[in-house]
Gaussian input, Z-matrix of N, CA and C with variables (Angstrom, degrees):
# hf/3-21g

backbone

0 1
 N
 C     1     B1
 C     2     B2     1     A1
 N     3     B3     2     A2     1     D1
 C     4     B4     3     A3     2     D2
 C     5     B5     4     A4     3     D3
 N     6     B6     5     A5     4     D4
 C     7     B7     6     A6     5     D5
 C     8     B8     7     A7     6     D6
 N     9     B9     8     A8     7     D7
 C    10    B10     9     A9     8     D8
 C    11    B11    10    A10     9     D9
 N    12    B12    11    A11    10    D10
 C    13    B13    12    A12    11    D11
 C    14    B14    13    A13    12    D12
 N    15    B15    14    A14    13    D13
 C    16    B16    15    A15    14    D14
 C    17    B17    16    A16    15    D15
 N    18    B18    17    A17    16    D16
 C    19    B19    18    A18    17    D17
 C    20    B20    19    A19    18    D18
 N    21    B21    20    A20    19    D19
 C    22    B22    21    A21    20    D20
 C    23    B23    22    A22    21    D21
 N    24    B24    23    A23    22    D22
 C    25    B25    24    A24    23    D23
 C    26    B26    25    A25    24    D24
 N    27    B27    26    A26    25    D25
 C    28    B28    27    A27    26    D26
 C    29    B29    28    A28    27    D27
 N    30    B30    29    A29    28    D28
 C    31    B31    30    A30    29    D29
 C    32    B32    31    A31    30    D30
 N    33    B33    32    A32    31    D31
 C    34    B34    33    A33    32    D32
 C    35    B35    34    A34    33    D33
 N    36    B36    35    A35    34    D34
 C    37    B37    36    A36    35    D35
 C    38    B38    37    A37    36    D36
 N    39    B39    38    A38    37    D37
 C    40    B40    39    A39    38    D38
 C    41    B41    40    A40    39    D39
 N    42    B42    41    A41    40    D40
 C    43    B43    42    A42    41    D41
 C    44    B44    43    A43    42    D42
 N    45    B45    44    A44    43    D43
 C    46    B46    45    A45    44    D44
 C    47    B47    46    A46    45    D45
 N    48    B48    47    A47    46    D46
 C    49    B49    48    A48    47    D47
 C    50    B50    49    A49    48    D48
 N    51    B51    50    A50    49    D49
 C    52    B52    51    A51    50    D50
 C    53    B53    52    A52    51    D51
 N    54    B54    53    A53    52    D52
 C    55    B55    54    A54    53    D53
 C    56    B56    55    A55    54    D54
 N    57    B57    56    A56    55    D55
 C    58    B58    57    A57    56    D56
 C    59    B59    58    A58    57    D57
 N    60    B60    59    A59    58    D58
 C    61    B61    60    A60    59    D59
 C    62    B62    61    A61    60    D60
 N    63    B63    62    A62    61    D61
 C    64    B64    63    A63    62    D62
 C    65    B65    64    A64    63    D63
 N    66    B66    65    A65    64    D64
 C    67    B67    66    A66    65    D65
 C    68    B68    67    A67    66    D66
 N    69    B69    68    A68    67    D67
 C    70    B70    69    A69    68    D68
 C    71    B71    70    A70    69    D69
 N    72    B72    71    A71    70    D70
 C    73    B73    72    A72    71    D71
 C    74    B74    73    A73    72    D72
 N    75    B75    74    A74    73    D73
 C    76    B76    75    A75    74    D74
 C    77    B77    76    A76    75    D75
 N    78    B78    77    A77    76    D76
 C    79    B79    78    A78    77    D77
 C    80    B80    79    A79    78    D78
 N    81    B81    80    A80    79    D79
 C    82    B82    81    A81    80    D80
 C    83    B83    82    A82    81    D81
 N    84    B84    83    A83    82    D82
 C    85    B85    84    A84    83    D83
 C    86    B86    85    A85    84    D84
 N    87    B87    86    A86    85    D85
 C    88    B88    87    A87    86    D86
 C    89    B89    88    A88    87    D87
 N    90    B90    89    A89    88    D88
 C    91    B91    90    A90    89    D89
 C    92    B92    91    A91    90    D90
 N    93    B93    92    A92    91    D91
 C    94    B94    93    A93    92    D92
 C    95    B95    94    A94    93    D93
 N    96    B96    95    A95    94    D94
 C    97    B97    96    A96    95    D95
 C    98    B98    97    A97    96    D96
 N    99    B99    98    A98    97    D97
 C   100   B100    99    A99    98    D98
 C   101   B101   100   A100    99    D99
 N   102   B102   101   A101   100   D100
 C   103   B103   102   A102   101   D101
 C   104   B104   103   A103   102   D102
 N   105   B105   104   A104   103   D103
 C   106   B106   105   A105   104   D104
 C   107   B107   106   A106   105   D105
 N   108   B108   107   A107   106   D106
 C   109   B109   108   A108   107   D107
 C   110   B110   109   A109   108   D108
 N   111   B111   110   A110   109   D109
 C   112   B112   111   A111   110   D110
 C   113   B113   112   A112   111   D111
 N   114   B114   113   A113   112   D112
 C   115   B115   114   A114   113   D113
 C   116   B116   115   A115   114   D114
 N   117   B117   116   A116   115   D115
 C   118   B118   117   A117   116   D116
 C   119   B119   118   A118   117   D117
 N   120   B120   119   A119   118   D118
 C   121   B121   120   A120   119   D119
 C   122   B122   121   A121   120   D120
 N   123   B123   122   A122   121   D121
 C   124   B124   123   A123   122   D122
 C   125   B125   124   A124   123   D123
 N   126   B126   125   A125   124   D124
 C   127   B127   126   A126   125   D125
 C   128   B128   127   A127   126   D126
 N   129   B129   128   A128   127   D127
 C   130   B130   129   A129   128   D128
 C   131   B131   130   A130   129   D129
 N   132   B132   131   A131   130   D130
 C   133   B133   132   A132   131   D131
 C   134   B134   133   A133   132   D132
 N   135   B135   134   A134   133   D133
 C   136   B136   135   A135   134   D134
 C   137   B137   136   A136   135   D135

   B1=1.4597
   B2=1.5199
   B3=1.3125
   B4=1.4557
   B5=1.5308
   B6=1.3367
   B7=1.4547
   B8=1.5292
   B9=1.3086
   B10=1.4606
   B11=1.5202
   B12=1.3365
   B13=1.4672
   B14=1.5286
   B15=1.3455
   B16=1.4614
   B17=1.5263
   B18=1.3226
   B19=1.4703
   B20=1.5314
   B21=1.3364
   B22=1.4616
   B23=1.5242
   B24=1.3292
   B25=1.4631
   B26=1.5146
   B27=1.3139
   B28=1.4618
   B29=1.5262
   B30=1.3348
   B31=1.4674
   B32=1.5225
   B33=1.3432
   B34=1.4614
   B35=1.5236
   B36=1.3224
   B37=1.4641
   B38=1.5330
   B39=1.3222
   B40=1.4674
   B41=1.5214
   B42=1.3494
   B43=1.4649
   B44=1.5217
   B45=1.3257
   B46=1.4633
   B47=1.5226
   B48=1.3243
   B49=1.4650
   B50=1.5253
   B51=1.3331
   B52=1.4646
   B53=1.5287
   B54=1.3225
   B55=1.4615
   B56=1.5260
   B57=1.3395
   B58=1.4643
   B59=1.5238
   B60=1.3311
   B61=1.4551
   B62=1.5172
   B63=1.3280
   B64=1.4574
   B65=1.5191
   B66=1.3169
   B67=1.4616
   B68=1.5231
   B69=1.3531
   B70=1.4543
   B71=1.5270
   B72=1.3177
   B73=1.4675
   B74=1.5232
   B75=1.3245
   B76=1.4604
   B77=1.5284
   B78=1.3283
   B79=1.4592
   B80=1.5207
   B81=1.3169
   B82=1.4564
   B83=1.5211
   B84=1.2991
   B85=1.4531
   B86=1.5118
   B87=1.3060
   B88=1.4560
   B89=1.5291
   B90=1.3429
   B91=1.4627
   B92=1.5297
   B93=1.3315
   B94=1.4649
   B95=1.5225
   B96=1.3240
   B97=1.4548
   B98=1.5166
   B99=1.3346
   B100=1.4486
   B101=1.5189
   B102=1.3154
   B103=1.4547
   B104=1.5212
   B105=1.3337
   B106=1.4601
   B107=1.5144
   B108=1.3154
   B109=1.4519
   B110=1.5183
   B111=1.3376
   B112=1.4595
   B113=1.5288
   B114=1.3110
   B115=1.4655
   B116=1.5217
   B117=1.3038
   B118=1.4557
   B119=1.5329
   B120=1.3267
   B121=1.4668
   B122=1.5220
   B123=1.3135
   B124=1.4636
   B125=1.5268
   B126=1.3221
   B127=1.4518
   B128=1.5164
   B129=1.3237
   B130=1.4457
   B131=1.5266
   B132=1.3160
   B133=1.4683
   B134=1.5241
   B135=1.3142
   B136=1.4663
   B137=1.5024
   A1=110.87
   A2=117.06
   A3=119.68
   A4=112.66
   A5=116.66
   A6=120.42
   A7=111.62
   A8=117.84
   A9=123.07
   A10=110.74
   A11=116.00
   A12=120.18
   A13=112.67
   A14=117.85
   A15=118.13
   A16=109.20
   A17=118.05
   A18=121.28
   A19=114.78
   A20=118.43
   A21=119.52
   A22=111.01
   A23=117.21
   A24=120.26
   A25=111.34
   A26=117.02
   A27=120.96
   A28=109.39
   A29=117.11
   A30=121.53
   A31=110.73
   A32=116.79
   A33=121.83
   A34=111.25
   A35=117.80
   A36=121.33
   A37=111.07
   A38=117.24
   A39=120.61
   A40=111.00
   A41=117.20
   A42=120.81
   A43=111.16
   A44=117.98
   A45=121.40
   A46=110.09
   A47=116.18
   A48=120.02
   A49=110.94
   A50=117.40
   A51=120.95
   A52=111.84
   A53=117.59
   A54=121.46
   A55=112.20
   A56=116.18
   A57=120.25
   A58=113.87
   A59=116.88
   A60=120.15
   A61=114.25
   A62=116.74
   A63=121.44
   A64=108.99
   A65=115.98
   A66=120.85
   A67=107.72
   A68=115.99
   A69=120.58
   A70=112.47
   A71=118.02
   A72=119.96
   A73=111.12
   A74=118.34
   A75=121.38
   A76=112.47
   A77=117.18
   A78=120.04
   A79=110.85
   A80=115.87
   A81=121.80
   A82=108.53
   A83=116.23
   A84=119.55
   A85=111.79
   A86=116.72
   A87=122.83
   A88=110.27
   A89=118.28
   A90=120.32
   A91=113.17
   A92=117.13
   A93=120.50
   A94=111.49
   A95=115.07
   A96=121.10
   A97=107.93
   A98=117.27
   A99=121.64
   A100=108.91
   A101=116.63
   A102=121.61
   A103=110.64
   A104=117.32
   A105=121.88
   A106=108.69
   A107=117.42
   A108=122.08
   A109=107.37
   A110=117.35
   A111=121.67
   A112=112.21
   A113=118.23
   A114=119.90
   A115=110.64
   A116=117.55
   A117=121.15
   A118=110.55
   A119=117.41
   A120=121.54
   A121=110.66
   A122=118.32
   A123=121.87
   A124=109.17
   A125=117.64
   A126=121.11
   A127=113.11
   A128=118.44
   A129=122.48
   A130=113.22
   A131=118.24
   A132=122.09
   A133=111.56
   A134=117.05
   A135=119.55
   A136=110.74
   D1=-34.86
   D2=-174.67
   D3=-75.11
   D4=-11.47
   D5=178.06
   D6=-97.99
   D7=-9.79
   D8=-177.15
   D9=-73.01
   D10=144.09
   D11=-178.74
   D12=-119.68
   D13=17.52
   D14=177.73
   D15=-67.22
   D16=154.68
   D17=-174.00
   D18=-55.63
   D19=-40.90
   D20=-178.79
   D21=-65.47
   D22=-44.55
   D23=-178.70
   D24=-63.88
   D25=-41.59
   D26=177.61
   D27=-61.04
   D28=-46.14
   D29=178.51
   D30=-60.91
   D31=-46.80
   D32=-177.86
   D33=-61.17
   D34=-45.94
   D35=-179.64
   D36=-64.28
   D37=-36.97
   D38=176.42
   D39=-64.94
   D40=-41.91
   D41=179.25
   D42=-65.25
   D43=-42.98
   D44=178.74
   D45=-59.13
   D46=-43.75
   D47=-179.79
   D48=-66.35
   D49=-41.22
   D50=-178.93
   D51=-67.88
   D52=-40.82
   D53=-175.22
   D54=-82.49
   D55=-44.38
   D56=-172.32
   D57=-105.72
   D58=-12.74
   D59=-178.66
   D60=74.70
   D61=18.03
   D62=-178.72
   D63=-109.69
   D64=123.75
   D65=178.11
   D66=-95.03
   D67=98.13
   D68=-177.20
   D69=-67.90
   D70=-19.39
   D71=179.24
   D72=-75.73
   D73=-17.83
   D74=-178.35
   D75=-94.36
   D76=-3.70
   D77=-177.23
   D78=-74.10
   D79=140.86
   D80=174.90
   D81=-126.86
   D82=153.37
   D83=179.67
   D84=75.58
   D85=-161.05
   D86=-177.94
   D87=-81.52
   D88=125.78
   D89=179.29
   D90=-78.44
   D91=-8.65
   D92=-177.37
   D93=-95.48
   D94=138.20
   D95=177.01
   D96=-150.01
   D97=127.47
   D98=177.81
   D99=-73.67
   D100=121.32
   D101=-178.42
   D102=-101.87
   D103=-39.67
   D104=-178.38
   D105=-143.18
   D106=129.08
   D107=175.56
   D108=-94.02
   D109=93.07
   D110=-174.56
   D111=-69.45
   D112=-26.79
   D113=177.70
   D114=-63.20
   D115=-42.78
   D116=179.41
   D117=-67.94
   D118=-42.01
   D119=-179.15
   D120=-63.46
   D121=-40.27
   D122=-179.62
   D123=-68.79
   D124=-40.81
   D125=-179.37
   D126=-64.33
   D127=-30.26
   D128=-178.39
   D129=-86.58
   D130=-11.02
   D131=-175.09
   D132=-94.62
   D133=46.98
   D134=-178.32
   D135=-88.60

């Protein structure tokens, strides 16, 4: 998606950068990262 140049994608990437300050075209590697495992936290809070 980040390599696509169709008008909607260009518009969408510009909006994401303007609103969130994240330049999705500059990302490399996997954009996903587990920060908190809520299933484990809920299971331990008995």
